[in-house]
Steps between C-alpha positions, in 0.01 A plus 500: 500500500251222567227375274284670381660838424323790327572364153371156602176656625454688175558183298256306719234769448543504120504119487175487697341757266610294200344186646180697567505626140516142371222394738273788395551411133421134572177600676411731210550217249281267707225760520490638145661262254196273469291795378772592251501146366121498462513836318801387296649839586870506596492189723813430703683221313596179677867585447450827691321325785787255526755784490307685771505188718875467447562868580278481806699207637826679416380816676413291806846340497667841473293628792607198705864548399487869593398407854806284569859621536804397304674183609843360573551140395718217626615286208755238402553133415333230706639427845686828550305602812214716371248355744750526785546867413125555514480308826758736652304802380183364665650427842267656757627779723325321788429130553151591616365621164542382143566760228285298256136598461270794438366564848651371822174578681334218306528142611554186293476433212570863407789548744716249689701659778799267460492445123853470359603517135789255548313252717143512371503626142829430327516136377785283630472209258854491369403639163787591272282707269322831522131526574356667192304765687590860582448581868422864581532633854299817545297697753129458565406843361630394156258206477154553352234579759265233364743219588369298793684583822445141614717371214769768460732319256409562136637283220464663160439262211616499141277623221451273200741713294764465773434126527562467125828687541610279787438171320653627176811630677537188712471272198756707308754475781436147624386288205610382159332742259382424147689604189227744398576869526147626431533661163182635342451183294536280808247714686257488210529120483432474873187716483376316190535167681349615832209681335384180330423358846421805711350758266259754647309805376637771731847602616558484876673833564637399840667192357632704209665755728636234739659299217653810339631610841668162562637487146647851526666400828653187347625698199704710742634185669562299181474701178648216296229261612215748448581676175163634381390842618215534747288656225505169310368309802242772561385474140466122518310517829255740335491290185429169678233527775540200732335331793661494845660163418631649177681783675650252747618288204668807346674578830606137548655473154665837508635512855558140619515290182159348571621282789174349620606489866578871500173576324315311773695697762423829325128424489491395866671817620297717264179349637614575854582860408154537349343356815656771722434783253319804638374818336571693820872433535798341329523118523618405847428281801530574871659248733520408864850548644534121529466469122796724421760227547324267255481765231868589541629142515642398163511136620123510557509298823148419621584512871727743686625423851680764704554406863635842599201687356281690743217522244492202262687193627341278237307611193333260256401606148184290528369749758468777239196595291465763227176684574342825384452776754386857428611492139838335568617141472655410834736216592332413829666288771311280743752306711434128516203508266669301220337384181625788287598417143639828365763460230804684641685484167215682326485778757879546507525513121224763489657739747699815419568697820439447871435818700581479871401794723749619761476720808802736473496598868564133591827491301837630612564869440700458177244288322203691644618814324575303186165326457311820577657642183518201267371148443746210514481224238640149516533418129539136386861422420674411179503128433798293393506289190381141528772278640601135518261243355263777400760694306371637171153600387192310610339272245170462686301630796288206609568523874360781719853572623618556143209729425560705813869539411398646163255735670760597759762586240250706304374688804843578639611653169173680433452643850835677516452646152147617580593669826801662334314631195219644711750684722380309806861440614682828563778351712653156456704292743674218315617221730787273399636197684824317431476214252151597381576697186397241244231743391746770396345558157156554654645718775663740255192506275260578785721760668547680168126487434429654838779757462376619161145536632619681814758734347441493123667320209749780439610528862523142628759405620790715378337841558334445838615791714318421826727518801286226651356289215166321517674164443635324811706184502487283811756221547355221718624166628795671670563249779463181296829566321718470811285395797551123465854510365827471682666783306427863561340703223743697284465789256489263201166369625335840461688574180348184352149579630491849355676394180211260437250783535710736288518241223124450516405867490783614271490878432247557779786420741793638301366809317220624723461872438791513257780299343716337766278613790416215736158433647548519877152471651579149629410374850601189694178366656471243777211326675633431852324208665398332174749468213765692689635477853385743765742630763436207734567243227816682395637482852430126515656426161795737531453873450840524327345360181271800469769747602737364234217500244442869567867579454510301176187677377653843547830395336331359190578703189155425357334619821702820482380544141131417538403557866489859618548558874584131535597521868162638609312250284692205645449625853123530449487157335668347807252661741229271638152633427633697205706294256551808282130552432483834683725653234268369229190649664665840542619504140164384365326794666749735341495364146148366442316790340168506323588748224512254210194311615311826546599616153398169347166505682430857391567411137293180517204675665518781245502243219198310636308822562575615145382167357178521701441853375557393138249218540240728657540767233453239228150428639379860530344706218518876449141603429608798287632367167656835403703520820589133464622551145712798603654302788608234252664756271678653797631156600636445147669840494657431839643171371632664180658787694675247723614296200653809333637659817837324489624416147805329652273241663264447205637155407470371856151644538365360175656161570341482846165614355521219243597242764213612723217564256601224261424128519769244573488156345237312698284802577310457174413129537161565657401690182695318228388155623145609580345268241654199679408599857190322639198728526336560836144375500231405749188389313472449126750569228776758555482834326668521159859620501405823319304603810741365760822644358409872533414450868828320563695770316342771716581305818854449376555870425354595838739272690786625282417862590430467872737225615760371255641831376517657846702209637736511203535878516617488860734212425645651181548852633682371808730299273575800274572804719698662216176588321356692794330690629218266403128558485340428836299181533176698527568695178601183318195315631279781373665470156437124478138532618432765238674288234279206594188716471608623158589152375161371618297792361257470208644462153856468629412187694302361207804545275737340751289195580415453132867501401592264784216260420646441153818372663330313785282318245798410283461150350803281427539123491832514684395565861848607610535743210153640567582556867829676420338721236212602726730586788749689287246718321281568803811611689604733217151647470447554875837670537416724206161596644647625828819659369338666195251554679183362338434289189574783255834665428354824368559832672197607699620859510788691352815520708847639453755237407731409788857612437731205421783706646328479837332161489703305242334178385217559747384819323237313296361341815480837676330661198246218478406526867475880483264471203289207622504460878291803620204442271529122521470509879217755476307260277461268798267749672213419264205725418233385745580437865307236696566508873525151656377392843704616798686767303439780752591279796823393330590862427466576872737213590755619243479857630536384862822308442642743242507775761621292796 
């Protein structure tokens, strides 16, 4: 079935509703929060506004993702024929009309009747390396309606968080790294040093999230080099507010050893990304068709000549300008104008994905059906290690070429991982060419990463039962192995070729679907008329060579092991105008399903919607205090009933509750180090700490209840299925909101902040000892407040002791929660209810999206 099916339509509808929910909440905040601030009555905290912005952008991304189909990707080392494969796919069914464009009724620059991918768009500069840009071929109806029809090619840009990942990953793979492994002490020393030069009074939340995101990514890539947990970095970022230059200094030291040339590069690209930022859409530029070749060319030639082109015989980079049109930044082309001074390196480094629209009815029948169902991706290839005089890690990056190599390595690694993790690649064609397997370690790593994401850790590769798997292996460079030699090809040639691949992919080739079961979804692929000889060339050079090669192919023991239906595949590969690609297109249509992507989208949309609902409910007040108090008791009883419902799972449940509600090392820094954090001030002296600390504690508990714990709950429950069934996110979010209210209510809050102030104000001559003591005791106290819950250990009401026979060592915990939790949560309702501005309007929004 084509895209969209009924399930796709349902997902698109729910995704649109979720985006509308986020938009309505944003409008409500803009309209009513100022009044709440003036009244000092339940104002929306800055942390919540930031979280709403993040969720709104995420909802928009999910809506965009829901409107595009799953994709099949062409992948492999450099120079294996990926672009030639794409060029074959995009051959027009008629010489009179190009398949590239959104509307063939439009004239230039939107549509060129004779535009050719091979001739006009694909660079021919002799590059031996991959262009670090994903190219997506899709249909016009999958491109946003607000994209200018005049400039139909969209080039999506990196975000700052992605740019940090790219530079960090590229430096790790390409350059000599420092001996530091980022222990907590090393991190603390770095922040101490940077804060002396770049101290500020307020934490930049966007920088904090971007740095944590990049650090978490690098911990996955290199856990030895990044030993501290993310919570430690988060704590230090909260503890040390910095200027923009300060955050850049932290990133430079942590991710690229403070190489000044790379820092300059990072700033330049970051400034460009900021210059094309838009609130209306993700960062991207639109480009004239003539600009495509420059953006794809890894050699960055400034002039392209193509005598056989019917559209662009000569294109000069100086004829391009970056201008703003209708909310988009457009790479505009004015032939012969000259004088342009755009930095091609900057634009290339900033780009993530190029989206080219296709007209399916202008392709041959096989590929028309294929692209109507799925998108096709050309993913940058794996890169070999540095060879010859450059062998070994780089010691510097002074030259632009060196900097771009670092960026290229980082982008190639990051892009494949990102597209794999986000389930954007459902089907994968891996191309392999003889003598180009020096990237075997990367090949195995990336194929396994994709396989685990596609099939699951427990299934890939030994338990895959698909008759036709989603992994395809294409063997290219067929003719080059015998075409210019006097001897005929023999079976040993193909034995050696496939043995190389089998060695590289190991159990994927030898134990696919079970021990001793061979992977056999292998295809010989040829490109007659380019790399390989067409029928006319074969006749001129001696057709016997190709006949003998076919016989040798079929006799090869490795072919018999790994290539199913080898005779048909060879016959198709030898056919002009086909080359074996028709079999690929037919198989792609059969195997590329959207089930996993749909499931992932449904879960992600549900999660975002739940987070939005939790935020909204934390801003609304129930005007009836008696009903409110009873709702809190009911919530507590529901949690206790769940906790006691499965005694066999009590240890797992309590442990996950502690991990989620509790505070990891680093979380407490913003409180424990409060006395050392610069105070925000505008005019005059700052407020005394005794007045500032209670406000900061309330903000801290609010963020803990509405953001931190919900993220950890989802993460921890997914990682511990043995403790299920778990409380739903909405029930757990209600628990944490009510706990926050109780902790911040009246005498309870006075007791808590008074006890904490004694530690925060601790005086010792030894600064290091003082810091350790403050952090240790604040951590102990905060964990006790939330797990007790409250500052007192006394029973609030009598309760039957939990049976140790049922709950073992957790019986005391269960008894304590039974005796304290219901009345403790109820205490957060207060006695007098004051209704803040916009309360009724917010209740209407919540009701609207609760019932939809």
